[in-house]
N, C-alpha and C positions, 0 to 999 in steps of 0.2 A: 409040722402039724398046725402051727399058728397061721402060716401062709395059706394053707388049704382052707382053714376056717374063714379067713378073710375073703378068699376067692369065691366061696360058695354062699356067703352071706347075702349078696344081692339076689341070687337064685332062690334062696329060701323066702326072701321078702316078696319077690314076684309071684312065687308059687302060692303064698298065703292069699294074695288078692285074687289070683285066678281061681283058687278053690272056693274062696268066699263068693265069687260071682256065680260059680256053679251051684253052690249050696243055696244061695238066695233065690235062684231060679230066674227064668227069663224076664220076670216083671221087675227085678231089682238089678239095674245095670251099673256095675262098679268096675267094668273092664278097663276104664281109663287109668285106674290107680296102678296098673302094672308098670307105668312109666317110672315109678319110684325105684324100680330095680336098676335101670341104667344110671339114674341120678345118684343112687347110693354107690354104684360101682365106680363112678367118676372120682369119688374121694378115697377109694380103697385099692383099686387095681389099675393095671395099665390100659393103654389105648385099645389094644386088640380085644381084650376081654370086655372092656366097656362097650366097644362096637358090637361085640357078640351079644351082650345083654340088651343093647338097643334093638338089634334085629330080632332077638327072641321076644322082647316086649311087644314089638310091632306085630309079629306073627301071632302071638297070643291074643292081642286085642282083635285082630282080624278073625281068628277062629272063635273067640268068645262072642263076637258079633253074630256069627252064624247061630250059636247056641241061644243067644238072647233074641233072635229073630229081629235084628236091627237093619236088615237090608231090604225092608219093605218100602213102599212108596211113602209111608207115613214117617218112617224112622231113618231113612238113609242119610238125610241131611245131618241129623244129630250124630249119627255114626261116623260120617265123614269128618265132622269136627273132632270127634274123639280120636279117630285114627290120625288126623293131622296133629293133634296135641301130643299123642304118643311119639309121632315122628319128630316133632320139634323138640320134645323133651329129650329124646335120644341124641339128637344132634347137639343140643346144648350140653348134655352130659359128656359127649366126646370132646367138645371145645373146652369145657371145664377141666376135664382130665388132662388134656394137653397143657393147659396153663399150669395146673398143679405140678405136673412132671417137670415143666421148665423151672418152676420155683424151687422144686426139690433139687434139681441138678445144680441150680445156681447156689443154693444153700450148701450143698455138698462141696461145690467148688470153693465157696468162700471159707467154709470150715477147713478144707484142705490147705488153702492158701494161708489162712490164719495160723494153722498148726505149723506149716513150713516157716512162716515168718517168725513165729515164736521160737521155733528151734534155731533158726538162723540168729535171732536176737540173743538167745542164750549162749550160742557158740561165740558170737561177736563179743558179748559181755565178758565171757570167760577169757577170751584172748586179750581184750582190753584190760581186764583186771590183772592178768599175768604180765602184760607189757608195763602196766603202771607199777606193779610190784618190782619188776626188774629195773625200771627207771629209778624208782625211789631207792633201790639198793645201791645205785651209783651216787646218790646225793648223800655223801658221808658227812659226819660231823667234822668241824675244823680241829686242827691240833691244839693242844693246850700249851700255851706259851706264856712265859713270865713277862715278856715285853710287849705282847699284843693281846688285845681283847677283840675277839672275832665273833660275829653273829651272822647266820645265814638263813635264808628263807626261800621256799619255792611254793608257788600257787599255780595250779593248773588252769587252763582256759575253761571258762564256764560253758562255752558253746561247743566243746569237743569232748573227746573221750578220756579226758584227764591224763593224756600223755602228750608229749611234744618234744621239741628239740632244745629247750633251754636247760642250762645246767650251771652249777658253780662247782668249784673245787679248790681245796687248800691242801698243800702237801709240802713236805720237805725235800730239798735236793741234797745230793751227797756232799756238796761243798758247804753246807750249812745255811743256804738260802731258804727262805720260805716263799713258795710259789702261790700266787693268787690268780684264779682263773674265773672268768665269767664268759659264757658263750651261748650261741644261739644258732642251731641248724634249721634251715628253712623247713616249714611244715608243722603239722599238728596231728600226726598219726603214728602208727607203729613203725613205719619206715623212717620217719624223722627221729624217733626215739632210738632206733637201731643205729642210724647214722651218728647221732649224738654220742652214743656209747663208743663207736669206733673212733671218732675224733678225740674224745676224752682220753681213751686209752693210749692212742698214738701220742698225744701231747704229753701225757705222763711219762711214756717211755723215752721220748726224745729229750725231755727235760733231765732225765737221769744220765744221759750220755753226752749231751752237749752242755758245756760249761760257759757258753757265750751268753750274750745279753738276751732279753726277751725278743728283740727283733731277730736275732740269729735263730732262736728256737722257732719262731713263727715262720721264718723263711723255710726251714727244714720241714715244718709241719705242712706248709703250703705245697711243697713238692710231693709229700706223701699223700695228701688229700687229693691232689690233682691226678694221681696215678690210679685212683679207685675207679671201678666200674660197677654200677653207674656213678657218675660224678656227684660230689657233694659240695654244696655251697654253705658256708658258715661264717659268722662273725665271731671274733674272739678278742677279748681284752686280757692280755697276759701281763702280770706284774710280778716282780720279785722284791723281797725285803731283805736287806742286810743290816747288821748292826754297824754303827760307825766305829772308826778306829779308837775313839775315846767314848767312855760311857756318856759323857755330857753331850756328845754329838747327836744322840738320838738314833733314829733308824733311817736308812736310805731306801726310798721307794723308786724303782725304775720300772717303766712299763712300755709296752708297744701295743698299738691298737690296730686290729685287722677289720676295719669297717664297722666297728661296734660303737654304740653310744658312748660318749666320753664319760670318764669318772668325775665325781665331785669330791673335792677335798676341802676340809675346814682346818685352817691353821691360824692359831692365835685368835680364835673366835670369829674369823671371817671365812665364809665359804665361797668357793669359786668353781666354775665348770672348767675342767682341764681340757679344753679344746685345743686342737693342733692346727697349725697353719696349712699343712698339706695332709689330706686324709689318705691313709694307706688302704690298699684294696682288701676286700674280704678274701677268705680262703677259698680255694678251688678255681680261681680265675687264672692263676699261674702267670701273672703279668711280670715282666722283667723290670720291676721297680724296686729299688732298695727300700727296706722297711726302716722306720725310725724308732729310736729309743728316746724316752723322756724321763726326767728324774726330778725328784724333790726330796727334801728332808723333813721328817716328821718328829716333832718334839712331843713330850708327854701331853696327852689330852687332844692331840690332833686326830682328825678322823678322815678316812677315805671310804667312799661309797662307790661300789661297782654294781651294775644292774643291767638287765636285758630291756629291750624296748617295750615289753609288755607293761612295765612300770610307768613309762613316761608317754607312751602313745595313747591317744584317745581319738576315737572316730570323729572325723570332722574338725580336728584341731591339729595345729602344727606341733612338731616334737619339741620345739623351743619352749613352748608353754609348759610342757611337762618337766623339762630340764630345769627351768627356773623354779618350778614348784619344789623339786628335789633340793635345789640349792637353798631355798629359803627354809625348808624344813630342817635340813642339816644344820644351818646356821642358828636356828632356834633351839637346837638340841645341845647347847654347850654344857659340858660337864656331865652329860648323861651317858651311861654305859652303852656299848654297842647294841645289846639286845633291845634297849629302849629306843634307840635311833631306828633300828630295824622295824620295830612295831609302829613307830610314827610314820615311817615311809609306806608301810603296807596298808595303812588306813586309806590311802588314795584308791586302792583297788576295790574298796567297798562300794564306791559309786561308779567305777569305770570298768567293772569286770565285763569282758566281752570275748573277742575271738582270738586272744593271744594269752599264752601263759607268761609267767614272770618269775625271774630268779633274782636274788639280791644278796650281796655280800658287803658287810660293814666291818671295817677295821679301825680300832682306836689304839693309838700308841700309849703304852703305860710307861711309868718310870722304869728306866732300864737298870737291871741288876748287874752286878759285877760278873756273875756267873749265870747267865740266863739259861733256861731250859732249852735243849735242842728242839728244832722244829721237826717233829715227827708226827705225821697225820694219823689219827685214830680211824681205822676203817670200820666204823660202826654206823649202820644205816640210821638215818633220821626217822625215828618211829612215828613222829607226828609233825609232818612238814608244815602244818598250819601254825606251829608255835616256833618262834625264833629260838635259835640255839646260840648260846654264848659260852666262851671258854673262860 
């Protein structure tokens, strides 16, 4: 009903002026006003109906000219001008109608594209939120140990969808060792997060059945990762902590590095970057190179910091600058608990947040008890990853 009313509105308007011309008589010529009908149609109906109203207006003007006696030698010039005006008005109405229809089509297209983009964004946001929740469910709290104070932290990349391939892990091995892991799978998307979960679980599983050194565990992990399809490339720093044979000996830290940034250790108030003479390859390359183990002893108060490159890399700067900043920060955190060391290190990200996420693991040796608590990891998700967690 509404569409019918819109369609006949120009007809009614044209009829009003035609009737007015008839009622006013031949002496009052208003026939040119019938051009308003196609002009009105241009804003209401389609091209065909607008053209029909234009033709109708022209025919009406011609016929009313006969009624008004406008084809005499005295009046034919003025009548020709009126007919030309109605013709031009009808043509302009058709042009205006075409332009309006193009704008309406474009608006409909933009509205449809906007709706589709919004729907896709909502789906992507939901998937990203799910991936983030799944990733954070893997970032568990460290175990509570009498001999170690542990803090962990994860901050997502600012320029991505809050998921990525960085992770940390702390768990107990069956023979009483405490395993420390910091790793980074290439990428910042759901695929990287899924690959990270796969590597993390494989590393945990291998550590439960292989009682060898961290280098032995990483060698087995490299074989497992290299057999995956599609292939995964990752850097991992794996360390194990054992209590010394005597309480006074402290704890023994042994680690192996698969292409990861080196850890930083502070012993006796002096911090150093634990770089190695020969770098071991990252996981996934399956190079026939023996992996190396490195070790040191930690006394009460000594600190070891493990981190991903998101903490030390800054766009336009060499990584050595970031490593030195970490070393100086750790050295200035003498006698501070692991959580406070963690907080001091994460302050760097306030000014350098960019295209990489960052994971951090800080361990401080405590006074060793005669009967230390076993290293059993608590599988509780970190509820607020922006707050350091300490045991």
